[in-house]
C-alpha positions in Angstrom: -13.6 58.0 -29.9 -13.8 60.5 -26.8 -11.7 63.5 -25.4 -9.0 60.5 -23.9 -4.9 62.2 -23.8 -3.6 59.4 -26.6 0.0 58.4 -24.4 0.7 56.9 -21.7 -0.4 57.3 -18.3 3.8 57.5 -17.6 4.1 59.8 -20.3 3.0 62.5 -18.3 6.8 62.9 -16.4 9.1 65.3 -18.2 12.7 65.9 -17.8 14.9 67.9 -20.2 17.0 66.4 -22.9 21.2 66.2 -23.3 22.7 66.4 -26.9 25.2 67.0 -28.5 26.7 68.2 -32.1 30.3 67.0 -31.8 31.6 63.9 -32.8 32.7 61.6 -29.7 35.2 58.4 -29.4 34.5 56.1 -26.6 35.5 52.1 -25.5 31.3 50.9 -25.4 28.7 52.7 -27.2 24.8 51.8 -26.1 22.2 52.4 -28.5 18.4 52.7 -27.0 17.5 54.6 -23.5 14.8 52.1 -22.3 14.8 50.5 -19.4 17.2 47.9 -20.9 19.7 50.5 -22.1 19.7 52.5 -19.1 20.2 49.3 -15.9 22.8 48.8 -18.8 24.5 52.0 -18.3 23.9 51.7 -14.6 25.8 48.2 -14.1 28.8 49.5 -16.8 28.9 53.1 -15.8 32.1 53.1 -14.2 33.5 51.9 -18.0 34.4 54.3 -20.7 30.3 54.5 -22.3 27.3 56.3 -23.4 24.4 56.1 -24.1 22.6 57.3 -27.6 18.8 57.4 -27.3 16.4 58.7 -30.4 14.5 60.6 -29.3 14.0 61.0 -25.6 15.1 58.6 -22.6 12.4 56.5 -21.8 9.4 57.6 -24.7 9.3 54.6 -26.6 8.3 51.0 -25.5 9.2 51.6 -22.4 6.9 54.1 -21.4 3.9 52.3 -22.8 4.3 48.9 -20.9 2.0 48.1 -18.0 4.5 48.1 -15.8 3.8 44.6 -14.7 6.8 42.5 -12.6 5.9 39.5 -12.5 6.7 36.3 -12.1 3.7 34.9 -13.0 3.2 35.2 -17.3 0.0 33.8 -18.9 0.7 30.8 -20.6 4.7 31.1 -21.2 6.3 28.4 -19.2 4.2 25.8 -20.9 4.9 27.8 -24.4 8.5 27.7 -24.0 8.9 23.9 -22.9 6.5 22.5 -25.6 9.1 24.5 -28.4 11.8 22.9 -26.4 11.7 20.8 -22.7 11.0 21.0 -19.6 14.1 21.8 -18.3 14.0 25.0 -20.3 10.9 25.9 -19.4 12.4 25.4 -15.5 15.6 26.9 -16.8 13.8 30.4 -17.5 11.4 30.4 -14.5 14.7 30.5 -12.4 15.4 33.7 -14.5 12.5 35.7 -13.3 12.9 35.0 -10.5 16.9 35.9 -10.7 15.5 39.3 -12.4 13.0 40.0 -10.1 15.7 39.9 -7.2 18.6 41.9 -9.4 15.4 44.8 -10.2 15.3 44.9 -6.1 18.9 45.2 -5.7 19.2 48.0 -7.9 16.1 49.9 -6.4 17.2 49.4 -3.0 21.2 50.0 -3.8 20.0 53.7 -5.5 17.4 54.4 -3.8 15.6 55.0 -6.8 11.7 56.1 -5.4 9.7 54.5 -8.8 6.4 53.4 -6.5 8.4 49.7 -6.8 6.0 47.5 -4.5 4.5 43.9 -4.0 1.2 42.8 -5.0 -0.9 40.0 -5.6 -0.6 38.7 -10.0 -4.1 36.1 -11.0 -3.5 34.3 -13.9 -7.6 33.5 -14.8 -9.8 32.4 -17.3 -13.9 32.7 -18.5 -13.5 30.0 -21.0 -13.6 26.0 -19.6 -11.5 24.5 -22.4 -8.3 26.8 -20.7 -8.9 25.9 -17.4 -6.4 23.2 -17.7 -3.8 25.5 -19.2 -4.3 27.8 -15.9 -3.6 23.6 -13.5 -0.5 23.0 -15.9 0.8 26.8 -15.5 0.2 26.1 -11.7 1.8 23.0 -11.6 4.6 24.6 -13.5 4.8 27.5 -11.0 4.6 25.4 -7.5 7.8 24.1 -7.9 9.5 27.7 -7.4 6.7 29.7 -5.6 3.5 29.9 -3.6 0.5 29.6 -6.0 -3.3 29.3 -4.6 -6.6 28.9 -6.5 -8.8 31.5 -7.2 -12.6 31.9 -8.7 -13.8 35.3 -8.4 -11.1 38.3 -8.3 -10.9 41.6 -6.1 -12.5 43.6 -8.4 -15.3 41.7 -9.3 -14.0 40.7 -12.9 -16.0 37.7 -14.7 -13.6 34.4 -13.7 -14.8 30.9 -13.7 -11.2 29.7 -12.8 -8.2 31.3 -12.1 -4.6 31.2 -10.0 -2.9 33.6 -7.4 0.5 34.5 -6.2 1.7 36.6 -3.9 5.6 36.7 -5.0 4.5 39.7 -7.6 5.6 43.3 -8.5 5.0 46.7 -10.0 6.0 50.2 -10.6 6.2 53.2 -12.5 9.2 52.7 -15.3 9.9 56.0 -16.2 10.3 56.7 -12.6 12.9 54.2 -12.6 14.7 55.3 -16.2 14.5 58.8 -14.8 16.8 57.9 -11.8 19.6 56.0 -13.4 19.1 59.1 -15.9 19.9 61.5 -13.0 23.1 59.2 -11.5 24.8 59.0 -15.2 24.2 62.6 -16.6 27.0 63.1 -18.9 27.0 59.5 -20.3 23.5 60.1 -21.9 23.2 62.0 -25.3 19.1 62.6 -26.0 17.7 63.2 -30.1 20.7 61.7 -31.0 19.6 58.7 -34.0 21.9 55.9 -34.8 21.3 55.9 -38.7 24.8 53.2 -39.9 26.9 51.4 -38.6 30.3 50.8 -40.5 33.2 48.5 -39.2 36.4 49.8 -39.8 39.5 47.9 -38.3 40.1 48.2 -34.7 36.3 50.3 -33.7 33.0 50.9 -35.1 31.8 53.7 -36.6 28.3 55.1 -35.7 26.9 57.6 -38.3 24.4 59.4 -36.7 21.9 62.5 -36.8 23.9 64.8 -35.2 27.9 63.5 -35.0 29.8 60.6 -35.6 30.6 57.7 -33.3 33.5 55.8 -32.6 33.1 52.8 -30.7 35.6 49.6 -29.8 31.9 47.7 -28.7 28.3 48.7 -29.3 25.3 47.3 -27.6 22.2 47.7 -29.3 18.8 47.5 -26.6 16.4 49.4 -29.0 13.2 47.1 -29.1 13.7 45.6 -32.5 17.9 45.5 -33.1 18.6 48.2 -35.8 21.5 47.0 -38.4 21.3 43.3 -37.1 21.2 40.3 -38.8 18.9 42.2 -40.8 16.8 39.4 -42.4 16.7 37.4 -39.2 15.7 38.5 -36.8 12.2 38.8 -38.7 12.4 34.6 -39.2 12.9 34.1 -35.5 9.9 36.8 -34.9 6.5 38.0 -35.1 5.4 41.0 -33.7 2.1 41.5 -31.4 -0.3 45.1 -31.2 -1.4 45.8 -27.9 -4.0 48.1 -27.0 -4.0 50.1 -23.5 -6.0 52.7 -21.8 -6.3 54.4 -18.4 -9.1 55.3 -15.7 -9.8 56.7 -12.9 -12.0 54.4 -10.6 -13.4 54.6 -7.2 -11.4 52.1 -5.5 -7.6 50.3 -6.8 -6.7 47.0 -5.8 -2.9 45.9 -4.6 -3.7 43.2 -7.6 -2.9 42.8 -11.1 -4.8 40.6 -13.4 -4.6 38.9 -16.9 -6.1 36.0 -18.7 -5.3 34.8 -22.0 -8.6 33.4 -23.5 -9.5 34.3 -27.3 -7.8 38.0 -26.4 -6.3 38.8 -23.6 -7.2 41.1 -20.5 -4.5 42.2 -18.0 -5.7 44.9 -15.3 -3.4 46.7 -13.0 -3.9 49.1 -10.8 -1.5 52.4 -9.8 -1.3 54.4 -7.2 -5.0 55.2 -4.8 -7.6 56.0 -8.2 -6.0 54.8 -11.3 -7.1 51.5 -13.2 -4.6 50.5 -16.7 -6.4 48.0 -18.7 -5.3 46.5 -21.6 -5.6 43.7 -24.8 -4.3 42.2 -27.7 -4.0 39.1 -29.8 -3.4 41.7 -32.7 -1.0 40.3 -34.9 1.3 43.2 -36.8 0.6 41.4 -39.9 -2.7 41.7 -39.3 -4.9 43.9 -41.6 -4.7 46.5 -38.7 -7.8 49.4 -38.1 -6.1 51.2 -35.1 -9.5 53.1 -34.6 -11.8 50.2 -34.7 -9.3 48.1 -32.8 -9.0 51.1 -30.0 -13.3 51.8 -29.9 -13.4 47.6 -29.5 -11.3 48.1 -26.3 -13.3 50.6 -24.7 -16.3 48.7 -25.4 -15.1 45.6 -24.0 -13.9 48.5 -21.0 -17.3 49.9 -20.8 -18.9 46.0 -21.0 -17.5 46.0 -17.0 -16.6 49.6 -15.3 -18.1 52.7 -15.0 -15.4 54.9 -14.2 -14.1 57.2 -16.9 -11.5 56.9 -19.0 -7.8 59.3 -19.0 -5.4 57.4 -22.0 -5.7 55.4 -24.7 -2.0 54.3 -26.4 -0.5 51.2 -28.0 2.3 49.4 -27.4 4.6 46.7 -29.5 5.5 43.2 -27.9 8.1 40.7 -29.4 7.8 37.1 -29.8 9.8 34.4 -30.8 9.8 31.5 -32.2 10.9 30.0 -29.3 9.2 32.0 -26.5 12.4 32.8 -25.0 14.1 36.4 -25.1 17.5 36.8 -27.4 20.2 38.2 -25.8 23.8 38.2 -26.6 26.9 38.2 -28.9 27.1 38.7 -32.4 29.4 35.6 -33.1 33.1 37.5 -34.4 31.9 40.7 -33.6 32.1 43.2 -30.4 28.3 43.7 -30.7 25.4 42.7 -28.0 21.8 43.4 -28.8 18.6 42.1 -26.5 14.9 41.1 -28.1 12.2 39.7 -27.9 11.1 40.0 -24.8 7.7 38.1 -25.5 5.2 40.5 -24.0 7.1 40.2 -19.7 10.0 43.1 -20.3 10.1 44.6 -17.1 12.0 41.4 -16.1 13.4 40.2 -19.1 15.4 44.0 -20.0 16.5 44.0 -15.7 17.9 40.3 -17.2 19.3 41.6 -20.8 21.3 43.8 -19.1 22.5 41.7 -16.4 23.5 39.1 -19.1 25.3 41.6 -21.7 27.0 44.0 -19.0 28.8 40.5 -17.9 29.9 39.3 -21.4 31.5 42.9 -21.5 32.9 42.1 -18.1 34.0 38.2 -18.9 31.9 37.5 -16.0 30.0 34.0 -15.9 26.8 34.1 -16.2 24.0 31.3 -16.7 21.7 32.8 -18.6 24.0 33.0 -21.6 23.7 30.1 -23.1 19.6 30.1 -22.4 19.3 33.4 -24.5 22.0 32.4 -27.0 21.3 33.7 -30.4 22.4 30.8 -31.8 21.1 28.7 -29.9 20.1 25.4 -31.3 17.1 24.8 -33.5 14.2 22.2 -34.1 10.9 21.6 -35.9 8.6 22.9 -33.0 11.1 26.4 -33.7 11.1 25.9 -37.6 7.0 25.8 -37.7 6.7 29.0 -35.9 9.3 30.1 -38.3 7.4 29.7 -41.2 5.1 31.0 -40.0 6.1 34.4 -39.7 7.2 34.2 -42.8 3.8 33.9 -43.9 2.8 37.1 -42.2 5.2 38.5 -43.0 4.7 38.4 -46.7 1.0 38.9 -45.9 1.9 41.7 -44.1 3.7 43.0 -47.1 0.7 42.0 -48.8 -2.6 43.3 -47.2 -2.4 47.0 -46.3 -5.2 49.0 -48.6 -6.9 51.9 -47.1 -9.7 53.0 -49.4 -9.4 56.9 -47.2 -5.4 56.6 -49.1 -4.4 57.5 -52.6 -1.9 55.5 -54.4 -0.2 57.1 -57.1 3.4 55.0 -58.8 5.8 57.2 -60.0 8.9 55.9 -62.2 8.6 53.2 -60.6 8.0 53.7 -57.1 4.5 54.2 -54.8 3.6 56.8 -53.1 0.4 56.8 -50.5 -1.4 59.9 -49.4 -3.4 61.0 -46.5 -5.7 64.0 -47.4 -6.4 66.1 -43.4 -9.8 67.3 -42.7 -8.9 70.9 -43.9 -8.0 69.2 -47.7 -3.8 68.9 -47.1 -2.9 66.3 -48.9 -0.1 64.2 -47.0 2.5 62.5 -49.3 4.8 59.8 -48.7 6.8 57.0 -50.5 4.9 53.7 -49.4 7.5 51.3 -48.3 9.3 51.1 -45.0 13.1 51.3 -46.0 14.0 48.5 -43.7 12.6 45.6 -45.4 10.9 47.3 -48.4 7.3 46.6 -46.8 4.1 49.5 -47.8 2.7 51.1 -45.1 -0.4 51.4 -43.8 -2.1 54.7 -41.8 -2.5 55.2 -38.6 -5.8 57.4 -38.4 -5.6 57.6 -34.6 -1.5 59.0 -34.2 -1.8 60.1 -37.9 1.3 58.3 -38.8 2.6 55.9 -40.9 3.1 52.5 -39.1 4.9 49.1 -41.0 3.0 46.2 -40.7 5.7 44.0 -40.6 8.4 45.0 -38.0 6.8 48.8 -36.6 8.8 51.3 -38.2 6.4 54.8 -37.4 6.7 57.6 -39.4 4.4 61.0 -38.7 2.4 62.4 -41.0 4.6 63.6 -43.4 7.0 60.9 -43.4 9.9 61.8 -41.2 11.1 58.4 -39.0 9.7 58.7 -35.2 10.4 54.5 -34.6 12.5 52.1 -35.7 13.4 50.0 -37.0 13.5 52.0 -40.0 16.7 54.6 -39.4 15.2 56.7 -42.6 12.1 58.8 -43.2 9.9 58.4 -46.1 10.0 61.9 -47.2 9.6 61.7 -51.1 12.5 63.7 -52.9 11.9 66.9 -54.5 
């Protein structure tokens, strides 16, 4: 695998943590400290509000993105048009332009130093059969932004056809998040994991690993929405895994590039000597060999670039059955949530924060209905949902690994990994979220859920949801 740091380039930023063991009462509780949660907190900072984060602020999905703020989004607009219609595809495109302007406004208003920079964005292909898709995407985009046809990329990466726009930006997501943390320090509690939500007469009681929190309203800003419609979100979404690396290069270009051929290739440059290179199309439901997939990414990178690799990591993307984010309020509850940003979290997280803040304030927002969790369904969405259900069944069944021992005791199945020193690490081989069997990640030495992305350390302690419980066997 090589001597690479197994964390993202953004995670080099360190800040102090804030926590509390005292019980708390608040009007509004935000669960989740990524871009969505922090931006929502900033929008509502004058309210009686707090935010809790299971680990450290910004160290979840937000810390593992490529930091692209792009209106050009692979073939997303034609995917939306195909599963919905042209009007909705155009509305989504308008929402992305709106989100970029929102982010620009926030960065300017609060003087956030986050390496925010305008650059050129390229959508390209090296597969002749995908040229019509690129052309269609250009036709949709050209109604709103300037696009031009290209047949080469600035860094000489292979390209037979593509389009380019200069209406694109990049930034450092952790610098953005940490500035908001500085603005609202007394409203944030880290290392505070929400475990359960109980509805009382006129408030919600949230139990955490540290305390109890009483709140009148709850905004769930976790990547996968914990506690919310537990058996419905899996029917509307699937999860893809993206493998990423960064390297030191001779020259950085003011550009970001993406291709959606058989395997996605994503490239962006950071500062003067850094490049981020990513690839995916690995469905989380597939039988995952983390080491093999990362090695494939490294080989793919080295086929075109001679530069030194510094970091490797991976990320999760939640894909909805109609390629639109799911943002809004639960019927009959004072609970809001946002999920399924379909790989474009930098724009959609800010958009979600804006929508949920307006709902809390009873303000009008033209995008509330577009992204409503209760928007109308159709045959195409149902067919996608059926595929997602089959994927979850596949994930449930397809997880045995040759180097893991399995043991059944009193109806409980355990999985055991033996490390290099011969020590056995035994865990309960079911994710507490929806009882999927687990896979072992040889790179990070974690137990990962192939259904919805929960992660546990080598001895079963919860690291990442949607599970809120560990898988440590009782003694």
